[in-house]
N, C-alpha and C positions, 0 to 999 in steps of 0.2 A: 716545652709546650704541654698544656694540660687539657684534658677532655673533662668538661664540667658536668657531663650527664651520661653516666654509665650505670647499667643495672647488673646485678648478679642474682642468680637463683638456683636452687636445687629443685628441678621441675616437679610440681605436684598437680596432677590433672584436676583435682577438686579445688584446691586453694587458688590455682592459676587458671581458673575456668575462662578467663578473658582470652587466653591463648587457645583459639578454636582449632579444630582439625585442619582447616585450610591454611593455618599458620605453621605448617610442619617445620619450617626452617628454624623456629625458635622453641619447639616443643621438646626441649631437653635441657640439661644442666649447662649453666654458664658461670665460670669461675675466673678469678683474676688471671690465671695462666692462659686462659682462652683469649682474654682481652689483650694481653701482651703479644700473643701470637697474631691476633687479628690486626693489630696496629703496628707491627714490626716494620712495615714498609714506610711508615710515616715518622714525623719528628715528635710524636706524642710520647711522653715519658712518665706521665702520671694521670690520675683521674680523681673525680669526685664520685663516690658511690651513692646513688639515689635510691630511696626506698621503692620497692615494687609491691610489697605486701603491707597492709595496714595493721601492724601488730607490734607490740614491744619485742617479740621474738625476732622480728626483722632487724631491729637495732642491734641486738646481741649477735645475730648472724653476720651482719656487716662488720661489726667490731672484731669478731673472731677472724674474719677474712683479712681485715686490715692489719691485725697483729702479725700475721704470717706473710703478708704481701705489701711491701713498702710502696708499690705502685699506687695504692690508695692513700691519698693525702688528706681526704676529708670525707665526711658522711653527711648526707641529708636524710634524716630518719623520719619516723612517724611517731606522733604522740596524739592522744585524744584531746583536741583543743577545746572540746565542750565539757570535759570532765571537771567537776568542782574541785578535784584534788590536783589540778594541773600544776600549780606552783610546787607542790611536793614532788611531783614527777620530774619537773625541770631541775629542781634542786638535786635530785638523784643523778640525773644525766650530766650535770655539771662536772662530775668527776671523770667523765669520758671526753677528753679534750678533742678527740677526732670528730665528734659530732659538732658540726658547724651550724646546722639549721634543720628545719623541719618541712614536711610537705604532707598535705592531704590531697587525695585524688578528687579535686573539685569537679573534674570533668564528668564524674559519675553521679554528681549531686544535682538537685534542682535549684531553682533560683531562691526558693524559700530558705534552703539551707545556707546558701552563699550569703544571703542578706540577714541571716539570723544574728541578733545582737550578741549571742553567745560566741559565735565564731569570731566576730570582730574583737570581742573582749579577749578571747584566747590568743589571737595573733598579737594583740597589744601586749599581752603578758610576755610573749617571746622577747620583745625588745628589752625588757627589764633584765633579762638574762643574756643579753648580747647575742641572740640567735637571729639568723636570717630566716626568710620564708619563701619557698618556691611556689609560684602560682601555676597550677596545671589546669588549663581550661580549654574548651573549644571556642572557635571564633564566635559562635552564637551566644556564648555566655559572657562576652566581654562587656556588655552594657551593665550586667550585674557586678562584674569584677570592678568596674570603674566606681560603682557606688561603695563597694567594700573598701577599696583602696583609699577613698576619701576619708575613711574613719581610722586610717593607720598612719598618722603623721610620724615622720622620722623612723619608720620601720624599714629596714633593708629588705627589699622584695626583688624577686627575679621572675620574669615571665618565661616559662618553659616553652620551647618549640615555637617561639614567635607568636604564641597565642593560637596556634594551629589554624592558619589561614586556609581557605579552600583553594589550594593550589591545583586541585584536580580540574575544576571548572574555570579557574582563573577569575572568578567573581570576587574581586578583592576590595570593592568600593567601601562597603560598610566596615569591614575589618580595618582598612587603612585609616578611616576616620576615627575608629576607636583607638587604634594604636597612637595616632597623633594626640588624642586627648589624654591617653594614659601617660604619655611621655612628659606631660606637663608636671607630673610628680617626679621630682629629681631623685627620689629614693628607689625608683623602679628601674631595674636592669633588664636585659633581654638575652636569652640563650639562642644563638643561631644553631638549631638542632632539630632533628626529627622531621624534616620536611619531605623526605622521600616518601614516607608513608601517608602524608597529607596530599601528595600528588598521585597520579596514576602509577601504582607500584612498579609496573614493568614497562610502561611506555612514556614516562615523564620526559620532558625536554628541559634542557638547561634553562631556557627562558622562564619556564614555570617556576623554578626555584629562584632565579635571579630577580624576577619581578617582586617576589616577597622580600628578598634581601634589600632591594632598592628602598622599600618603605621603611623597614626597621633601621637601616643605617642612616637614612635621611632624618628620622625623627629621634631615635635614641642617641645618635652620634657615636663616634668611635669609643668614647670613654665609658659608655654604659652597655657595651656588647661583649659577650664572651662566647668562645667556641664550645660547642657540645655536639654529641653525635646521636644519643639515644640508642647506643649499642646495648644489647644485641637486636633490639626491635628493628633497627635500620636494615638488618639482614633480610627482612621480608622483601626488600626491594633489590639491594645491591650489596657487595662486600664493603667492609668498613673503609678501605682505602679509597673507594669511589666517592664517598661523602667528604672525606678529608680533602681529597684533590679538588673537588668542586668548590669547597669553601676557600681553599688556597687560591684557586683561579680567580674567584671573585675579589679576594683581598689583595691580589697582585697590584691593583690600582692604588693601594695605600703605601705609605712609607714604611720602612723597616720598624721604626718606633711605633707606628700605629698598629702594625701587625703584631708586634710584641704585646701591645695592650690587649688586643682581641684574643690572642692565643695564650696569654698567661697573666699579665699584670692586673687586668680588671678582676679576674677571678681570684687572684691572690689577695687583693684588697677586700673584695666583697666577702669572701669566705674566711678571711683572716688566716691564711695558710702560714 
């Protein structure tokens, strides 16, 4: 089994200012050996390392970790998609086969950025180099994401954290409608990840999470869903094993073949592992 959404960092209070003092559980270093230990009670044996910092240094950092830690089977890095020299940069990164795709933290951007022609052009360029693209956004940004995705035919895309539904209030109507529309594009996949921190961190109920799962499984279908955790951010709520067990419990309704797709096969095909 593979976890398609894991982060690593050497904590820097300036660079990682998004990790506020009340997030004490993750205000320190996280390396592959920590992930192996955190997931040792599960059947997870490998992961995709996803960028947490928007810099070329982040790519080299993750590559250096992967060189020493075979648990990392692929990397989703960061590249400036608006840079006029994007093609030159992608040509350079082609030599590093562990980099499978790219991500920009769209969650922190406004609609004007998401709908800028330069961004769409940049993501279109990724396809020419056989790279994937991770879509990280909040549920309030999905209307803009839909317009962006319309401009990206045949580009492999994956929605991180189910598009961050409002699991805390349970107000899922508009998010559900946007998910249904998004899934009309057969190139878009979905990571079931990161929902503990979209719910009430300490008082979430199983139904809060499962109600979100119901929507994404109904519309994406088994063949376009992949397991992820968002470790170590998940630790703001509960230990790694709690997330894994919850997803396992939900997926117990599916056949062994379908579970194999969710926990490995879909990710292997999408990221070309």
